[in-house]
C-alpha positions as CSV (number, residue, x, y, z in Angstrom):
1,X,127.1,121.4,57.9
2,X,127.5,120.9,61.7
3,X,125.0,118.2,63.1
4,X,122.5,119.2,65.6
5,X,123.7,118.3,68.9
6,X,121.7,115.0,70.2
7,X,119.3,116.4,73.5
8,X,120.7,115.6,76.6
9,X,118.2,114.3,79.5
10,X,117.8,116.6,82.2
11,X,116.6,113.9,84.3
12,X,120.2,112.1,83.8
13,X,121.9,114.4,86.6
14,X,119.5,114.2,89.0
15,X,119.0,110.4,89.0
16,X,122.4,110.0,89.3
17,X,122.9,112.2,92.1
18,X,120.2,110.5,93.8
19,X,121.4,107.1,93.1
20,X,124.9,107.8,94.1
21,X,123.5,109.4,97.2
22,X,121.8,106.0,98.0
23,X,124.5,103.5,97.2
24,X,126.9,105.7,99.5
25,X,124.8,105.2,102.0
26,X,121.9,102.6,102.8
27,X,120.5,101.6,99.2
28,X,116.8,101.1,99.3
29,X,116.6,102.3,102.7
30,X,118.0,105.9,101.8
31,X,115.9,105.7,98.7
32,X,112.6,105.3,100.6
33,X,113.4,107.9,103.3
34,X,114.3,110.1,100.5
35,X,111.6,109.8,97.6
36,X,108.5,108.3,100.1
37,X,109.6,109.6,103.9
38,X,106.3,108.3,104.8
39,X,104.5,106.1,102.4
40,X,101.0,104.8,102.4
41,X,99.6,101.5,101.6
42,X,95.7,100.5,102.2
43,X,94.1,97.2,101.9
44,X,90.0,96.5,101.3
45,X,87.6,98.7,100.2
46,X,90.1,101.4,100.3
47,X,92.7,99.6,97.9
48,X,93.8,102.3,95.3
49,X,92.5,105.3,97.5
50,X,96.5,105.9,99.0
51,X,97.8,108.9,98.8
52,X,101.7,108.8,98.7
53,X,103.4,110.9,95.7
54,X,107.1,111.4,95.9
55,X,108.8,114.2,97.9
56,X,110.5,115.4,95.0
57,X,108.5,117.0,92.0
58,X,111.6,116.0,89.7
59,X,111.4,112.7,90.5
60,X,107.8,112.5,90.2
61,X,107.9,113.7,86.5
62,X,110.8,111.3,85.6
63,X,108.9,108.3,86.9
64,X,105.8,109.1,85.3
65,X,107.2,110.6,82.0
66,X,109.5,106.9,81.9
67,X,106.2,104.9,83.5
68,X,108.6,103.8,86.7
69,X,105.9,103.3,89.4
70,X,106.0,101.4,92.8
71,X,102.9,98.7,92.2
72,X,100.7,98.0,94.5
73,X,101.9,97.1,97.8
74,X,99.8,94.5,99.5
75,X,99.8,94.9,103.5
76,X,99.1,91.6,103.9
77,X,102.6,90.9,102.7
78,X,104.2,93.2,105.2
79,X,104.8,91.8,108.7
80,X,103.5,93.9,111.5
81,X,101.8,96.0,109.3
82,X,99.4,96.3,112.3
83,X,101.7,98.9,113.8
84,X,101.2,100.8,110.9
85,X,97.3,101.6,111.1
86,X,97.0,105.3,110.3
87,X,92.9,104.7,109.7
88,X,90.4,101.9,110.1
89,X,87.5,102.7,107.6
90,X,83.7,101.1,108.3
91,X,80.9,100.2,106.7
92,X,81.6,102.4,103.4
93,X,85.2,102.9,102.5
94,X,85.0,106.9,103.3
95,X,83.4,106.2,106.9
96,X,86.1,106.7,109.6
97,X,85.7,103.9,112.2
98,X,85.7,106.9,114.7
99,X,82.5,108.6,113.3
100,X,80.7,105.8,112.1
101,X,77.8,106.1,114.5
102,X,77.3,109.6,113.0
103,X,76.9,108.2,109.5
104,X,75.0,105.2,109.6
105,X,71.2,105.3,108.9
106,X,68.7,104.9,111.7
107,X,68.4,101.5,113.0
108,X,71.0,100.1,111.4
109,X,73.0,99.2,114.6
110,X,69.8,97.3,116.0
111,X,69.6,95.3,112.6
112,X,73.2,94.7,112.0
113,X,75.2,95.4,114.7
114,X,78.3,97.5,114.8
115,X,79.8,97.7,111.2
116,X,82.8,95.7,110.2
117,X,86.1,97.3,109.2
118,X,86.2,97.3,105.7
119,X,89.4,98.8,105.1
120,X,92.6,100.3,106.7
121,X,95.1,102.8,105.4
122,X,98.6,102.1,106.7
123,X,101.5,104.4,107.0
124,X,105.2,103.3,107.0
125,X,107.2,105.4,108.4
126,X,111.0,104.7,107.3
127,X,113.0,106.1,110.0
128,X,111.1,104.3,112.8
129,X,111.5,101.1,110.8
130,X,115.0,101.4,110.2
131,X,116.2,102.8,113.2
132,X,114.7,99.7,115.1
133,X,116.3,96.9,112.9
134,X,116.1,94.5,116.1
135,X,112.2,95.1,116.4
136,X,111.4,95.1,112.4
137,X,113.3,92.6,111.3
138,X,111.3,90.7,109.6
139,X,109.7,93.9,108.1
140,X,113.1,95.0,106.4
141,X,113.5,91.6,105.2
142,X,110.3,91.9,103.1
143,X,111.0,95.6,101.9
144,X,114.5,94.4,100.8
145,X,113.1,91.8,98.8
146,X,114.1,92.2,95.2
147,X,110.3,90.5,94.3
148,X,108.4,93.5,96.1
149,X,107.6,96.8,94.7
150,X,110.1,99.0,96.7
151,X,113.0,97.4,95.3
152,X,111.8,96.7,92.0
153,X,111.0,100.6,91.7
154,X,114.5,101.2,92.8
155,X,116.3,98.8,90.6
156,X,114.0,100.2,87.8
157,X,115.2,103.8,88.3
158,X,119.2,102.7,88.9
159,X,118.7,101.5,85.4
160,X,116.9,104.6,83.9
161,X,119.7,106.3,85.3
162,X,122.2,103.9,83.7
163,X,120.6,104.3,80.1
164,X,120.4,108.2,80.4
165,X,123.6,108.5,81.3
166,X,124.9,106.5,78.6
167,X,122.7,108.6,76.1
168,X,123.8,111.4,77.2
169,X,127.3,111.1,77.1
170,X,128.9,112.3,73.5
171,X,129.9,109.6,70.9
172,X,133.7,110.2,69.4
173,X,131.5,111.2,66.2
174,X,129.7,113.9,68.5
175,X,133.2,115.5,69.5
176,X,134.3,116.0,65.9
177,X,131.3,117.5,65.0
178,X,131.6,120.1,67.7
179,X,134.9,121.0,66.5
180,X,133.9,121.6,62.8
């Protein structure tokens, strides 16, 4: 009696192509430009309100299924982060600094003055960063740090790809089962 073939993960070929592309080009830089063309991170009251999804639905499904995520990117760890400020918020997390006067209660400014910034959203534009290595040398060094979230996720994906590829290869027993 024939044994049922082992299921092959449909994610292995996709990850293999992704990793091969990244490794043949610029490694983590290619990974970030491919998967997260623009990456948001936030500080203050906005932490956790970032909206960075992978550019690939298949990558997102695979990373969710195997619990591979980009850890919290702490803006304080990244030099020159202020150059990537997308929005500043004041008073409450949902009040954009440009609109704060419209959203404050009457008399707030008289009593307390202009509200302080309570959080910022930053947006990394990888092309801007990697195309100016002289200008962003320190920032690129932190992005490439193996203890930081971007490289950790990239290494986790490479590890997962190797595991899935290994599982997808038939053993010699499987070949004989097919011939029966």
